[in-house]
N, C-alpha and C positions, 0 to 999 in steps of 0.2 A: 334187619328184616322185620323185627317187631315194630319199629318206628314207621316203616313204609307201609306195612300191612297190605291192604288192597287198594291203596290210593295210587293211581297211575301217575298223577302229577308229581307226587313225592318221589316215586321211583325214577322218573326222568330227571328230576332235580338232582338226585344222588348221582346218576350216571353222568350228567353234565358237569357237576362239580368235580367228580372224580377225574373226568377227562381233562378239565382245566388244570387240576393239580398235577396230573401225570404229564401233560404235553406242554403246558405253559411255564411251569416252575422248574428251575434247574435243581434237581435233587441229586446230591452226591452220595448221600447215605440212605439205604433202604429204610432205616429206622425213621428218618425224617418223613418219608412218604407215609409210613404207618401212623405217625403222630398226626400228620395233616388229615388223613382219612378218619382217624379216631375222633379228632376234634370236630370234624364235619358231622359224624354220627352223634356226638354229644350235643351239638347245636341243634340238630334235627329233633333229637329226643326231648330236649328242653322246649323247643318250639311247638311241639304237638302236645305238651303238657305231661309227658311221662318223666316226671322229675325223679322218682325213685330209681327208675332204670338209669337215668343220666348220672345220678350220684354214685350208684353202685358201679357203673361202668367207669366213671372217672377215677374212683378209688382203685379199681382193678388195673386200669391203664397206668396210674402212677406207680403202683407196686411193681408192675411188669417193667416199666422204664427204669425204675430204681435198680432192679435186679440186673437188667441188661447193661446199665451204665457201670455197675460194679465190676463187670468183666472186661470193660474196655481198657486199653492201655492208657497210661498217664499222658496227658497232653504236654507236648514239648515244643519249643521253638528252636530252629536251627540257626547257628551262627558260625562265622569264621572268627576265631579268637587269635589275635596276634599279640605276642608279648615280646617287648624289647627291654633288655636289662643290661646293656653294655656287652663287653666282650666275653663274659662268662654266662651268657643266657642259656646256651645249650647245656652247660654243666648243671643247671638248676632244674632241668626237666622233671626229675623225680619229685622235687618240691611242688612244682606246678601240678603234676599229676595227682599228688596227694590232696591238694586243695580242691581240685575238680571232683575227685572221688568223694571227698567229705561232703560236698554239696549235691551229690547224686547226679552229676553231669556225665552223660555219655560222651566220650570224646575219642577222636582219632587224630594222630599226628599227621599233618599234611607236609610241612617242610620244617627243616631245622638247620640253623647255621649258628656260628659263634655269637652273632648279634641279634638273632630273631628266631622265635619259635612260633609256628602257626598250626592251630588245631581246627578241626571241624568239631563243633561242640553242640550237643543237643541238650538244651537246658529246660528242666521242668518249669511250667508257667508260674508256680508259686515261689520259685527261688529268685531272689533278687540278685541281679548281676552285680550291683554295687558292692554287696558284701564280698563276693568273689574277687572283684577288682581290688578292693581295699586290702584283702589278705595277700594278694599277689604283690601289690605295691609295697607292703610292709617288709617283703623279702629284700628290698633294696634300701640299705641304710642311708645311702647318699641321696636318694630321692630323684634319680634320673630315669627311673623305669617308666615304660609306657605300655598300657593295655588298651587294645582296641577290639570292640565287638562290632562286627558287620553282619547284619541279618541276611540270611540266605533264604531263598524260596525252597520249600520242601520238595524233595524228589517225587516226581509223579511216577505211578506204577505203570 
């Protein structure tokens, strides 16, 4: 409001830009809409020469976003993990589970047979699946094991 002041043209510019952001852009997260509108306000403040207000607002917005981001759950990718390790694959499930827990992978057993175990695994983005795969493959001294990661689309609410 301080940026717009009594200038009618700026007021309509803000309304038009907000309308474009709201109706033209696909916004999945309300936080994204807030960021877009905040950057619009910062741009307007800078454009009319109110640099002190723009800098103070930018710092406030960054701190607010940092606090909000700290409360969000850790980003993860969803996979179907299939492990084949011969006829004793099912008997090694406890070892597989221990490796997955060690790497902070959320998992759920989908199918299990003597020759194959299949999990739905939610892997944190910073975890490298190669390390998990290597640890699982080390459990088979003969080297006939197979580990397959198939990426799944996340469940929509």
